[in-house]
N, C-alpha and C positions, 0 to 999 in steps of 0.2 A: 427370582423373587425381587421385587423392587426394594432398593436400599434407601436408607435415610440420607439426608443431606450430610456431606462430609464435614467433619469438624476442621480438618486441615487438608490442604492439597497433597501433603506427603503421605496420606493414608488412603489414597484412592484404591490401591490394590487390596487393602484389608477388608473392604466391603464384601468381596466375594468369598471371604473365609467364614462368614457368619452363618453359613448353612444355606441350603437350597430347599425349594418346595418339593413335595412328594411327586415322583414321576407319574405321569399319566400316559395312556396310550395315545397315539397320534390322532385317533378318531375324536378324542375329547378336547383336542386343542382348538381354540377358536380360530376359524378361518378369517381372512381379511373381509370376505363378503359378508360373513355373519355379523361382524362388528361395524364395518363401514356402511354396509348396505349396497355395496358395489365392489366389483373386482378391480384392483389397482390397474389403471390403464384404460378403464371404461370410457367410452365416448362421453364427452360433455361433463365429466366428473373429476374433481380434484380434491384430494384429502388435504385439509388444513394441517398445520403442525399439531394443533391440539388433538385432532382426530388421529393422526399418526401416533402421537404419544399415548393416547388412550389404548390403541391397539397393541402397541409394544408392551404396555403395562399388563394388559390382560394375558398376552402370550407369556410374559415372564411369570405371572402368577400361576399359570397352568403347567409350567415346565421346569425341570431341573437342569435343562441345557442352556439356560439363559438367565442373566441377571442384569438389572439396570443400575447404572451409576450416574449420579448427578455430578456434572463437571463444571458448571458455571451458570452465568446469567447473560442474556443477550442485551444489546443496547436499549431495547424497549422493555427490558425487565422480565422477559420470559425465562423460566427455569429451563436449563439445557441438560439433556441426558444423552448417554451413549449406552448401547447394549453390548454386553460381552456374551458371546455364544461359543460353546464348546461342549465337550463331555462333562458330566458332573465331576468326574475325577480331576480333569484339567481345571475346572473352575475352583474346586477346593484347593488346588495347588497353584492357583493363579499368582499368588504373591511370590512363590519360588520361581515361576516362569518369568515374572516381571524382573526379579533380581538377576536372572540369567541374561535377559535381554539388555538390561542396563550394564551388566558387567561386560558383555561382548561389545557394547557400544563404546567402551573405553578400553583399548587394548593394553594400556600401560600396566605393567606388572604381571601380565599373562604370557605364558609360553604358547607356542602353537599347539602343543599337546594339551595344555589346560583348556584352550579354546575349543579344541575338538571334543574334549570330554563334556564341556558345557553344552556344545551344540547337539551332542547325542542325547543329553538329558532334557534339554529345553523343548519348548513348543514354539512354533512360529507364531508371531503376533502380526496379524494383517489388519490394517485399518481401511475400511471401505465406508463410503458415505453417500448421502443423497444429493451432493452437489452444493455449490455456492450461489449459483445464479438462478434466482427463483423463477424467472420467466422461462428457464429451461426446465420445464415442469416434470419431465419423466423421472428425473433422478430421485426426488423425494417420494415418488410413488413406488419406484422399484424396490426401495429398501423395505417397504412393508411386505411385499411378496417374498423378497429374499429372506427376511427374518423367518417367515413361516416355512419356506422351503428348507432352510437349514435346521430349524428346530424339529420339524416333522419328518424330514427325509431320512434320518439316520436309520430308522427301522426298516426301510424298504429299498434304499439306494446305497449300494456299497461305496460309491464315490463320495456321497455326503458323509457316510460313516467315517471314511478315511480322513476327510477334511476335519471333522470334529475331533477325531483322535489326535491329529497332528497339529492343529491350528487353533489358536484362540482368536476369534473374529471380533474386532472392535467395530461395531456397526452403528454409525450415527444415523438416526432417522433423517436428519438434515444438517448441513453445515450453515444453514441460514434460516433458522426457525421463524424469525420475524418476516422475512421475505416470503416464505412459503405460505403463510397465512394471508399476508397482504395480497399476493397474486391470486390465490385461490378465491378469496372473497371478491376481488375485482371481477374475476372471470365469471363466478356464479351470479353476480349482479347483472352481467351483460349477456349471459347465454340466452339464445332465442331472440335477441334484439339485433338491429343492424350493427351493433358495436361488439359483437361476440368476440372478435379477435382483435379488438382495439388495443393499442399499447397502453401500458399503465402511465398515468400522468404524475407518477410519484416514483421516487427511488425505492428499490426493494431492499434497502437497508437504511437505517435511520439517517445516515449521512452520505454514504458513498456508493450505494448501488453496486454496479458491476465491478467497481474497483475493490470490492471485498476480497478479490483474488489477487490484488497487487500490493498487499500490505505485509508481506511475510517477514522482511528484515526490519521494517520500521515499527511494526506492532502498535500502530496508533489506535486501532479499533479494539474495543473490548473483545469482540469475537476472535480476532487474531491472537490475542493473548491467551484466551481460553484454549484454542487449538494447540498453540505452542506449549503451554503448560501441560496439557494432557499428553501430547506426543513425547515430551521430555520425561514425563512420569512413566509411561509404558514403553517407550523406545521401540515402536513397531518396526519390523524389518521392511514391510511394504506399506505404502500409502497410496491408495487409488481413489481419485476424485472424478466423478462423472460430470461431463458437460454435454451440451447439445448445440453443435454448430458445424456439423460435418459438411465439407464442401459439396454442394449439390452437383450431381444426383447421388453421390456416394452415400451409403447408409451409416457407416461409422468410420471415423478417422482414428487410427491407432499409431502408437510409436512403432518404429523409430521416428523421432522428431524431424522436422525440416531443418535445414541449415540456417544459421549456425546454432550450436549449442553453447552452454556456459563454458567459458574457457577453463575453469578449474573444477568442473564436475569430475568426480573420481571415475576412472574408466570402468572399473568393475561394476559400479552402479549403473552406468550407461549401458553396458552390455546386458545387465539384468533387465532393465526396462525394455530394451529392444527385444529381448527374448519373450518377455511378457506380452508385448504387443503382437508378436507373431503367434504366440500361444492362443491368445484370444481369437485371432483371425481363424486359426485352424479349427477351434471348437465351433465357431459360428458356421464355418463351411460344412463341418461334419453334421450339423443339424439343419442343413438346407437354408441357411440365412446368408444370402449373398450381399455384396456391396462393401466389403471391408477395404480400406485403403490406408496407405502409410506414407510418411514423409511429405512430399509435395512442396509447396512454397509458402504455406500459410503459418502453420503452427511450429515456429522455432522455439527454442528454449534458451535464448540468449540472456534474457532478463531474469535475475535471481529473485525478484520480488513476488513471483507467483507462490501462493500458499502451497500449491500442489507440485512445485518443483524445487523450492529452496531446500527441502529435506535431503535432496541428492547431495548437497554440500555438507550434510551431517551423516553421510554414508548410509542413507536409507534409499531404497528403490522407490522413488516417488514419481508419479506421473498422472496424466489425465487422458481421457478419451473424449471424443466428440461424436455423439450419436445424432442422427438426422432429427430435425425438429420441424413440426408445423405448430402453429400457435396454440399454446395451452393444450386443451383436450379435444379440439375440433379436428375431425379427420379431413383428409384431402385426397382427391384422386389426381394422379399425375400421368400424362401421356408423354410420348417422345417429343411432342411439340413444346413441352415445358422445359426440355433439357437444353443446355447450351449446345450450340452447333457442333462443337468438337467432341461431344459425348453421344451424339445420336447414332453413331455407327456401332455402339455397344462393343467396341473392340476390347478384347482381353489385354491387360497390361501386366507387367511383372509384379507391380505392387497394387494392382487392382484386377485380379484375374477373373472375378465373377461379377461383371457389371450388373447393377440393378436395372431392371427393364421397365420400371414404372408400375403403376397401379395404385391401390389405396395405401396410404400411410396413416396409421393411427397412433395415438398415444400408447396403446397396448403393444404395438410393434416396437416402439422405442423402449418401453419397459422390458420387453422380452430380450431385446439385444443387450440391454444393460445387465439384466439378470444373468444371462449366459456368460457375458464378459466377466462379471464378478465371480461366478462359479469357476470359470477357467483360471482366473488368478489364484483362487483358493485351492483348486485342484493341483496347480503347479507347486504352490507353497507346501502342500501336504506331501507331494511326491519328493520334493527336493528340500525338505525341511532342514536337514542337517547342513547341507551346503549353504542354504539361505542364511542360517544363523552364523555359520563359520565365515561366510563372506562379509558379513557385517563387521566382524572382528578384523578380517584380513584387510578390508578397505581402510579402516581406521588405523591399523598397524602401518600400512603403506604411507598414509598421510603423515603420521608422526615421524616415520623414517625420512620422508622427503625433506621435512623442514628441520630435522636434526642434522642432516647432512648438507643442506644448502639453503641459500637465502630465499626470501627474507626470514631471518631468524626470529624476529619479533617486530612488533609495532609499538613505538614509544609515544605516549600522549602526555604532554606537559599540562600542569595545572595553570600555567600562565597562558591564558587565551584572551582574546578580545572579549569574548563572552564565555566565562568559565563554565556556565551551566550547559552550554551547547556540547562541550566535550563529555559531560556527565550524561546528557541525554543520549548521545551516541553509544557510549559504553554500556549504559544500563540496558539498552536494546540488545546489544550483542550478548550481554550476560544472560538475559532472559531467554535467549536462543541457545543457551548451553555453553557459551564461550567462557573460558577461564580468564580472569583478569587479576593482575597483581598490583599492589601499590609499593612504592619505594619508601623504606623507612628513613633513608638518608639520601643526600644528593649524590648522583653518580654521573660520571662522564663516559659516554660510549660512542664510538665512531666520531669523536670530536664534538659531540653534542652533550651539554650538561643538562641533566634532568633533575629538577629540584625534588626534595623530599615531598612525598604526597603524590607525585606523578604516577602515571599508570603504565603498566607493561603488559602487552598481550604476547606471551611467548608462543611461538608457532609450533612447538613440539607437542601439540594436542590434537585430538581426533577431529575437531571441527575447524581446523585451521583453514581449509579451503573456503569455508564460508567467510571467514575474516578477510582473506585475500580477495575474494570476489567483490566485496563491497569497498575495500580500501584502495585497490589498484585503479589505475587509469584504464578505461576501456578503449579499444581500437576496433570498432565494428568493421568486419571485412567488407571489401568493395565487391559485392555480389550483384551481377547485372541480370536483368530479365532476358537479355540477349546481347551478343557482342556490340559494344558501343551504345547500348540502349540505356534506359533509365535504371537507377539502382533498385534492387529489391528492397522494399522498405521493411524494417524490423517489425515483428508482430507487436512489439511494445517499445520500451525505451532502448536507445543505443548506448547511452552512457549515464551513470548514476553515482560516480565516485563520491562516497560520503564525506571525506575530508573537504572536498570542494563545496559540496552542497551545504554542509553544516558549518563551514568556516572554522574548521578545527585544525590546529597544527598537529600533524602526525608525522613521525619520522620512522622510516623502515630501517631496521638494523641489518646492515650488509655483512656484518661479521658475527660469529657466535657470541652469545652472552657469556662473559667471563665469570670467574668465581666471585669477584666483588659484587657484580650486578646480581648474581643469583643469591648471594648472602643478604643483599639489601631488599630482596623481593619478599613480600608476604601476601598470601591470598587475600583478595578483597572479599570480606565476609561480613554480613550484617545479620540482624535478626529478621528472619522471614515472617511476614504477616500472613495468617491464614487467608486464603483467597476469598472466603465468604465472610470475613470479619466486617462488622459494621463500622467502617472507617470513612470519613468524608474525604480525607486526602492524606495518605501516608507520607507523602513527600511533597510539601507545598511548592518546592522550587522547580519541580518538573511539570510538564504540560499535561499529564494524564492525572485524572482524579481517582478517588477511591483507593483501593489497595494498590492498583497499578502495578508497577514493576517490583514493588517491595514484596510480592509473593515469592520472589526468587531471592535466596540468601546472598548470592554474589551481587546481584543488582542492588539489593538493600545496603550493601557495604560500599557502594560507589556513590560518593556524595561530593558536592562542590566545596571549595574552600569557604570558610564562614564569610558571611557578608561583613563589610566594614565601611565606615564613614570617616573621611579625613577632612581636615580644614576646619574653618569656623565661619559663622555667619548665620543669618536668619532663615535662609532658604536651603532646601535640599536639591542638589544638582545631580541629575541622572543622565547617564550616557545612553543614547539610542543604539549603540552597538550591542547592548545587552537586551535581549528580547524581553526579559522580565521587567525592564523599565516600563513597558506598556501595561503590564498587569499592575504595576505600582501606580501609574497614572490613573487607571480606572478605579483602583482602590481609593486614591486621593479624592477623585471626584465623588465617589460614594460617601466619603467622610465630609464633604462640603469644602474641601480645600481648593486652592487656586493653582492652576497650571499655566506656565508660560513656556514659550519657545524662544531660545536664545541661540543664534547662529554662531556666537562666539567670535573667534578670529577668522571664521570662514572655513577654509580647508583644514582638516585635522592633521595630526602628525603621522598619519599612516604612511609608511614607506611603500606599501604595496608589494613588498617582496614576497615571493612565493616559490615553494618547491613543487614542481609539476608532479611529483610522486607522493606528496603528502601534506596538503593543506597550506596554511598561511602562517607567516611569522607574526608572533604576538606583538601587538602595539596598542596604545591607548589613543583614542580619538580625542584630541584636545579642542575640537571645533564645536559643532552643534551640541546642544544639551537641552533637556527639559528641566524646568525649574519649578519646584513645588513649595508653596507656602501655606500656612494655616493648619498644618498637622501638629498634633502634640508630640512631645519628645518620645513618649512611650509608643505612640502609633508609628512614628518614623522608625524607631528601633525595631519594632515588630516587622515592618515591611522589609527593611534591609536584611534582617535575620532570616525571615521565612523565605524570601526570594533570592537569597545569597547574592545580594547586590553589592557592587563596588560603587559607592556614592561619595559625594563631597558636600561640604557646607560652603555657602557663599552668599553673595548678595541676591536680592530679588530683581533680576534683570530679565529683559526680553518682552515679547508680545504675549498678552494674555490669550490663552486658548480656551474658549468655552467648550464644555463637553459637546462633541459633535452629535447631531441627530443623524444617524446613519440608516440608510435603506439598502438592503441587499436584494437585488432583483432575483426572483425565484420563478423561472418559467415552468409552464405545465409540460413542456418537453423536458422531462426530468433531467437535471443537469448535475453531473458528478462534481464539476468544478464549483458550482454553487454550494454543493454539500460539503466539499472540503473547506471552502471559505467559511461556511457557517460553523463547521466544527472548530476551525482554527480560531475564529473570533470568540466563540464560547470559551475555548480553553484559555484565552488571554483576557477574559472578562469584559469584552467590549459590549456595550449596549447597542442593539440594532433591531431593526424590524425587517421582516421579509416582505418585499413588495411583489404583488401579483399583477398580472396584466391589467385587470380592471381598474386597480388603483392608479397605475401609471397613466392609463388612458383618461382617467377622471380629472387629471390636472391638478393645479394649485400645489404642486409638489414642493415648491420653495417654502411654503408656509409651514411645512412639516419636516423638511429634511435639509441638512446642510451638505451632506455627501451621499451620493448614490453610487453603488458598485454594480457594474455589469459583469457577470462571470464569463469565462472564456468559452464561447460557443460559436458555431457557424452563424454568419450573418443571416442567412435565409431562415435558420431555425429561430433566431431571436425575433426577426421581423414577422415571420409568417406563422410560426408555431405549428400545431397540428392542423391539417386540412379539414375544413368543415365537412361533416358527413362521415368522417372516419373515427370519430370519438364523440362522446356526449357533448352537447353544445357548450356547456360551461367550461370545458377544457380546450375548445377549439380556438384557433388564431393565436397570434403572438402579440408583440408590441403594436404591430400595425402602423399605419401612417399616423394615426392619432397619438399613439404612445411615443413614437419617435419625435413628433412635434412637441409633445409635452416635456420630454427630456431636454430638447433644445431650449424650450422656454425656461426650464429649471436652471440651466446653466446661464443663460443670458440674464437672469434675475439674480445671479450671484452664487449659485450653487456650484459644487465641484462634482464632476462626473468622472469616475474611475473606470477605464476600459481595459479589461484584462485580455492580453494576447490578441487573438484574431477578432475579438469584439471591436478592436480599434477600427477595423475596416468599416463597420457600421457607422460609427461617428464621423469618420473622415468623409464618407460618401454623403451621408444624410445632412450633415451640418456644413458641407462644403468647406471643411477645414483646409488651411493652406499647407497641407502635408501630403506627400505621396508615399505609398507603400511600394518600395522599389522591387520587391519580389512577388508582387501580386501578378498572377497570370504567367509567371515564369515556369516552364516545364521542369519536371523532375530530372530530366537528363541534363539540365543546365544549373539548377540550384535545388539542393535537398539537404535537410537536416531534421530528423525526427527524434525528439527526445534525447537531446545531447546537452553537454555543459560547455558554454562559451564564456569567454572573458570580455568584460566591458570596462571602459573607462567611465567613471561616474563623477558627477559634480556634487561632492559631499557638502557644498555650501548651500545647496537647495534643500528646503525642508523635506521634500519627498525622499531625498537620498541621504538624509542625516543618519550617521552611524554606519554607512556603507564604506567598504574599502574604496580607495581610488582606483584600484584594479580589482574588480569583483567577478567571481563566477556566478552565472545565472543559468537557469534551466530553460533552454530554447526548444520549443516544440511546434514546428511548422509556424513559426511566429512571424509577425510583420516586421519589416525593417523600414525605417522612416527617412525621408529626405524632405525637410522643411522647404517651402517655396520662398521666393524673394520677399513676399509680403507677409511672411510668418511673423506673428506677434506672440511671443512666449519665450520658453527656455528649453533647450535640450538638456535633459537630465543625465543621459548616458549615451555613449557611442562606442563604436568599434574602432580599433586602431587602424591607421591608414596603411600600415605595412604588416606583413606576416599573416599568420592564421590565428583567429580567435579561438579555435577549437582546443578545449582542454580534455574532453573525454567524450567518446561516442563517434559521430560521423558527421562530416560536413563536405558537401560538394558545391563548388561555385563560390568560394570565399571571396573572390575578387568583386563580386556583386555587392558585398556588404561592407567592404573596407571603408572606414571613415564615416559610415552612415550612422544615423541616430538609432538607438535602441529603446529610448523612452523620451517622451516630450511632454511638456506642460504647455497647452495651447490656451491662450486667452480667447474667450468667446463671450462677447457682451461684458457683463460685470463678473462673470464666473470663469471657470477653468475646466478644461477637459484634459485629464491625465491619461496619456496613451502609454501602456506598458507592453513592450514588444518581447516579453518573456513571461514565464509563469512563476511568480514570486512565492506561491504557496503550494506548488505541485505535490499532491498526495501527502502533504504534511511533512515533506522531507527537507526542503532547502531552508534550514534555519538561518542561513546566512543572508537570505533575502526576505524573510517574513516582514522585516522592519519596513520594507518598501511599501507594502500594503498598509501596514499600521500607520506609517507617516502620512500616507495618502488620505487616510480617514481623518487625520487631524489637519489636513491642508484646507482649512475652511476659508471663507471670505476674509475673516479677520487676519489670519496668518498670511494669506496670499497678498493682502494689501501692503504689508510691510516687509515681507521677506521674498527674496528672489535669488536666483543662482548667480554664478560668476559671469561677468560680462563676456569674457573671451574664452569660455570653455570650449565652444564648438564653432567651426566655420565650415562652409561647403568645401569638401575635400577636392583636391585636384583631380582625382580619379572620377569623381561625380561630375565635375564640370566638363571633363573631356568626354564622358559617355553620351 
């Protein structure tokens, strides 16, 4: 029976206690075909999310083995539901089984005997869903059929009956409702036309498309928070997410994962996932479904940001599989001629013993593979229910013991930070993921480090400690080669992500046990949780997410920055760009009609640049550049400082007036996740901007409408050429083209500022003949390689674009360009690499000698305007809080500012190594 909207997130389980509908025989249950008008997986047909949800509701209304629960809302405002499927008895007792699952998730206070008793009593909770990536269309179709098979099968299939007896299935129709409907509508609009299998010219999530599976520990997206809140409420022992990208011609890729896996993944969970992968393969083989493969070189599990892998670090068996895909619901026939040469012999292999021989591949085939795979996981959970529940306890017990007996014993986070809110942003995300955080009632010295009252402590003797360590520690990606002395095997995703580096937060790892004095001074961080469905514009104005945000979690709600304060006297408000909320304050000031100035101050700040390679940066205050606001009333100023937790000062009205910039963010039809992340970030910090499409760029006269244009990080060919004509409806074909590039050049020459993010710099260097070389362009992976790692730069903090940065700053490097200005260069180097040593802080770097002393960001004068080339990703996935300000400053680097402000004269010179090369 469909349940009403929850009043509070804490009462999710109570919904299933309200009663269930009258049981009906299987024959009276609505079949998918009867409701949809087609069988899930049918050629040329895709169910939208609304159609899926309608079917789930009808099935729920007809059966006492299913109940629907609303768990949240998507970014586009769709109501989001999950189905609970089990026996009527289990559903009536669902709250008790949820309590057991939550108790076993936290082993503290339990004996092994207690845990065994709970495991015998409880039911396994297994979370299965229709996938995250909407272009992988079989996932959200298979859940429709799976729901029917489970609800109807218990009367005729002993295996299904056993599953329902022993398991409570949490079945999500889709993990991406918005994307499911967007893609289905696009496909249906094009079926039967030359564009039937054309790619979507939009992201299939409001902001980030495919990256909706990369947001697990940051929780920037609303959907990520809904998932995490639901999983923390139910604490399922298994989480299974379906994908579609099996390496051709294999039909389904299954765990074990490729190397490497996450360094701190609990071994018992890894063994469970490996077993589940083999179990799925065995059931597929038993049903005459060939083509299962394992491991390989593609799908590693090194990066913890995957939504479908991070729960491993919370002692849950979480994994994904990759079923073969052809576009949407259009079938395709394959012959051996389509196969890679190395697969044409159809040789049986240890981890690929039944090679697929080709033939038709339909959406229905992918749906069937997924359905069998889901049943295999549920069957295993039913058979080994008690062990599954006990092992959740045992894994958590072992984690607690590990950090009770050995370091790191805790992570200490001071309130004294260059940007105090950044530390709060980091801790609130961890808390929302179920990590316990304490505050100090008084100042305490530990390991020679004094932590002030109000500072935070993450004690590691807790069950989710491996998650904490995985994001706090420095990563050292292993040197895996494709063959001896060959190029490195690239990580499937990022190689390094250490949060203290990215977020510019000082974190100290406790190398000795916390003593009695420290324990006595610690009190749990607890606030008042806000119901997730409360009508709240912004529960915490100081953080970057709006609405209820992280305040739906009581621990996160209790983590707040030190109160804002203003010191000094004078008629103007001075704001430090080292604080990201300074830029929200500037946009609020412009909204109120106030005047903003930029004052470089004394030039370089007082930043010592000192850093611990295991834990963030030493707190300091930048005494250099600042933004100066006049024209705000006293009450408006106080409100800004208080709401945004700013450390501000009063002083004279000095500096260059900065008019509110007219900003254009280029948005290509080759849907760009980097554009989406940029759009999301600018919205979060209240910037006013316009999305520019190809036609407007090519139309010219850009300088009359814009002061600054931002090009997102994309391949040069993609930006220039876009979609090939004839592969997509004409209005989406092409890219900037020659005309667009020419108009961007004119925009700059007429006084505009063009900001080129990461590899987009190569477009501007080549097309505008800028006097800058990318020294790693064309260098092979065997000689230079770094994919998704954190490197250290020297920055010129006297230049407006680098205002507020550290003199030694970590940045996220992702196959980025590295610059060498030519002899006729006219401009300024904003950041560079040290001439000696390695800039690597976290991740992987091969060929460091090629970038020593080279520039990492430059400001190039071009006509009356400027081209800002950024050889790193300052806003990557909304994670590097420590470099957001580079993008924000660049948006304010207008013609007026550039005319009167420039960097230090002697910041950079051609290094000896470059001259010799």
